[in-house]
N, C-alpha and C positions, 0 to 999 in steps of 0.2 A: 158660359162655355167658350171654349175658343177654336176654330177649327183645326181638322187632324186630316191626315193623310190614312187612307186604308184601300185594299184591295179586294176585299169583302164585301157582295153586295148587302148581307144581312146588317151589316153596320152600315147601311146607307138607309135602308127598312127603318132601322130602329133609329135613325137622326132624324127622319121625317117624323116619327111617332113620338118623338121629344120636343119636338116644336122646332126643330133645325131644318135646313134645306143642303141639297146634296150638289154638289159640281161634278156632273157628268161629263165624261172624252166621248170626242166624236171625230170622226177623221178629217173635221174642218177646224171648229176651236172648242175649248171646254164651253160647255154650258151651265147657268145656275138653274137648276130646276127643282119644281115639286109636283107632287099627283094633281090632275087637273078638276079633281073632285076634291081638295082641300084649298076651301077658299081664303082660309088666315093664313095657310104657308103660300099659295099665289101672292099675297098682300105682302109677304115678307120679300118676295123676289124685288119689288120694286122699292122698298123700304131698304134692303142693303146694296142694291145699285145706284140707289139716290135716281131712280128712273122715274119719269113724267107717266101718268096712267093714261096718257095720250100714245103711247108707244106699245103697240099690240105684240103678243108672244106668240112663239113657234110651239106647235104641241109636236111631241116625239113620239114615234109609235113604233111597235116591234113587226107590225105586217101591217097588209093590204085590208084582212078582214077588223083589225080594229082601227083603223083609218075611217072604214066605210062607217063605222061605229058611231063618230061625232059630226058625219055631216049628212048634209040633206040630197045633195046631188052627187053622182059619180059616173060619167058617161064613160063612152069607148076610148076616147081622147086621152081621159085621166088614167083610166086602166093601161093604156099601153105606156103610157109614159112611167107611170109607178114601176109595171114590171119589168120595164127596161133599166130605171135608172134608181130604185132601189132593193137592197138598202145603200144610199148615197146621196150626195149633195145637191138634191134638188126639193126644193119646198114647194108646195103646191096649195093655193088658196083657193078653197072651195066654201058654197054657202052652209052654215054651220047649223046644228041642232043644240036644244035646250043642255044636252048634256056638255057642254062649253058654256062657260060663264060669261059675260059681257065684260068683267075684269080683264079674261085673258085677250081677249081680241078688242078692248078698250073702245066697247059698245059698236064695233062692226057686226053687220049680218055675217062677216066673212072668218074663217080660221083658218092660219097656215100650218100645214100637216107635213111631217117629212119623217122618214126612216134613217138613221144614223146609222153609218159603216162602222160601226165597232160592238164585237161580241160582247162586252162586257155591261157597256150600256142596254144592249137587244137583252141580254138577258135577266137585268136588272127592270126593263120596262116588262117583260115576260112574266118574271115573277110578281110584281107590282099587281099587275091586270090592269093597269089603268094606264094613258098617254101621261106623257110626262111634261109639262109645260115650262120651259127653259130658253131664255134670253142666252147672250155671251155670257160669260162669267168673270165681270169687269165692271169698274164704276162707269156710268152713263157718259156718254161721248170718250170714254178712254182706249185706247189698242185692247184689243183682244187679245185673249189670253189660249198659248199652245201649247201650256206644260202645265204641269201641276203648281209649278213653283209660282207662276207668274198670276194665279189664282190666291195661292196663300199669300202674296204679298198686296192684294185687293182686300181680303177680307178675313188675316190674320183674326182679328178681335170680334170675329162673327160666330155663331153656332152652325157650321158648317162640315160637312162630311166630304171631304175632297177624292174621289174614286180615283188610285192610281191605277192607268193603263200603258203597256208599251205599244201601242198601236195607233194612239192619239195624234191628230192632227197632220195625217199624211197629204192632206190638200192643202191647210193652213189658211184657207180664207175663207167667210163665210158661206152656207149655201146660197146658190142660185133661187130667186125665187120669182114662179110666173102665180098668174089667176088664171083658170077656166072658166069660161063665161059662154053655155052651150058650144059652139063651133069657133069660138076667138080667145086666143093665148095672147095675154100681154105680158111684157118683163117687167116686174116690179124692183127684183135686185140682180147686176149679173154676178156671173162667178164661175167657175171652170165648166159646168155643162151650159154649151153655149147654147144659143139659136142653130147654128149648124147642127149639133146634137140634136135637139129638137125634131128639125125639118127630117132629119135623116130615121129618127126613130118613127115618124109619122107619115114615112112617104105613101101614099096611096088616100091617103086620108082626107076629105074637104074639111079645110079648117083655115083662119086667117089669122095669121103671127102680127101683132101692133109694133109697129119697127120702132128701134130706137128706146131710152128708158121713159116711157110713156108714161108711167106712173107718178115722176117725179115733178110732173106738171100739176099734177092734183093739188087741192087746196089742203087736204088734210092727209096726214101721215096712214097708209094704209099697208104698210109693210115695214118690220125690223130696217134700219139702215137708210132711212130715205131724210133725215136730218141733213141740214148742208154743212156742218159742222160733226165729226165724229172721227173715231178711231184716232183721237189725237193722243200724241206721247208726252209727254212732261217736260220737252224742250220745245225750242223754235225748230221747225223741219220745213226744210228749203228742197222743191224738186226743180231739177234742173237738166235740160235735152244736151246731150254729148256737144251738141253743134253748138250751142249756145255759149260752153264753157270757157270763162276764159281765164283772167288772173284769177290764182287760188287765195281765198285769205288764210294766213295763218291760224287763226281762231278758229276755223270751222272742219268739222271733220268731214269728208268726203266718203260717199260708199258707192260703189259702182253695182247697179243692178243687173244681172245677169240674163243675156237673151231670151233664154228659154223661159217662156212665163211659168210656167209648172215647177219650176226650179225656184224661182223667186217667189212664188204663192208661196212653198213650203218655208221660205227661208223669213217672208217678211215682216211679220209681226214679232219674232224674235229680234232681229233689227232693230226695229221700232222700240221696241222695249228693253236694248240694252243701254244703260246709263250711259251719258257722257263722260269722257274726262274731263278733270278739272281745267284743263287748257283751252277746253273748247266752249264754244258761247252756241252753236249750232251746229244740227247736221243737215247735209246737202245728199240727196239720193240723185244719183243722177243716171239716168235714164239710156237704155243701148242704143247704139245707133242700129241701122239696119233692119228695124222693125219691119218695115216694107216687104223684106224679103220671105216672111214667114208665110206660114197657110190662113185662109180664112178662120179656121178655127182657132188657131195660137192669137191672130190677132184680136180676135173677141175674148179670148181671155187676158190678154194685154187691156183692153179697154174695163173690166172686172177690176184689173189691180189699179189701173189710174182712176176708175171710180173711187177706191179707197183711201189711195196717195192724195187725190183732190181734196178730200174731205179732211186729211188728216194734217197737211201743210201747205205752203203755198209756191205758186211758180215764179220761177226766177227768169225771163225770156229776155233774152237782148234783142234789139233795135236793129 
């Protein structure tokens, strides 16, 4: 059975019952999902994506009460951040309980949980009554999907229900991932919810925020998106600062990214997934000047974009 589109969550539930997976729309990217209590379907996620088992999955829930069902610890910091940013693009890594399998967490004692800001997906999770484990709906290390056609291109020949929602991918890049360990917060993957946002949400609280991408110094992958090669398009991608741009090659397609990081985030993966014309051999993204004039929050969103771009392409810097 091949992939098919549907706007009906009953089709998604039936697809799971018949042994297939479901592509869920979110405000970030499309996810490739299965109920957390269906081990055979969880295993198919890794198989469909050609994803190694060392890379953990994020569990999508419908509300805080469902989140608490799967974790052993839920402190006041977690509570404040969940109330502030859910539904939304923030994943919180917490100690898991036995309802979450080791396959979902790649053997780690923690699980990443988030509440996606998409009405159709939230309705699906609520009707299912269980969380949905879902990484991005693309082949491992490839560019993430921000619309239904991107998903179909990757999984046309798989047994997959692709839910169709007009409100998908308003954010455009994957969620921010943080871990909370008592009073310490660590950034595991940057996104559009920034350190500035988190600090503002916790004004008056006693906590430590680990500066920088602390998790990337770990010897094991403890959150999605931590491989050094990720988000790769099907063609050579070069990154260059505007100030370093000199002579243009006639066989290179140049795309000038916008200064507004939120606009760039919404467009980025669609740009990366659009095919090259036959006259080009590579694509070059030109980063905008004057980024230093942006607010601290906007600069941190740009750092999130650069995190994706650096894993997807190669820098070209002039001496």
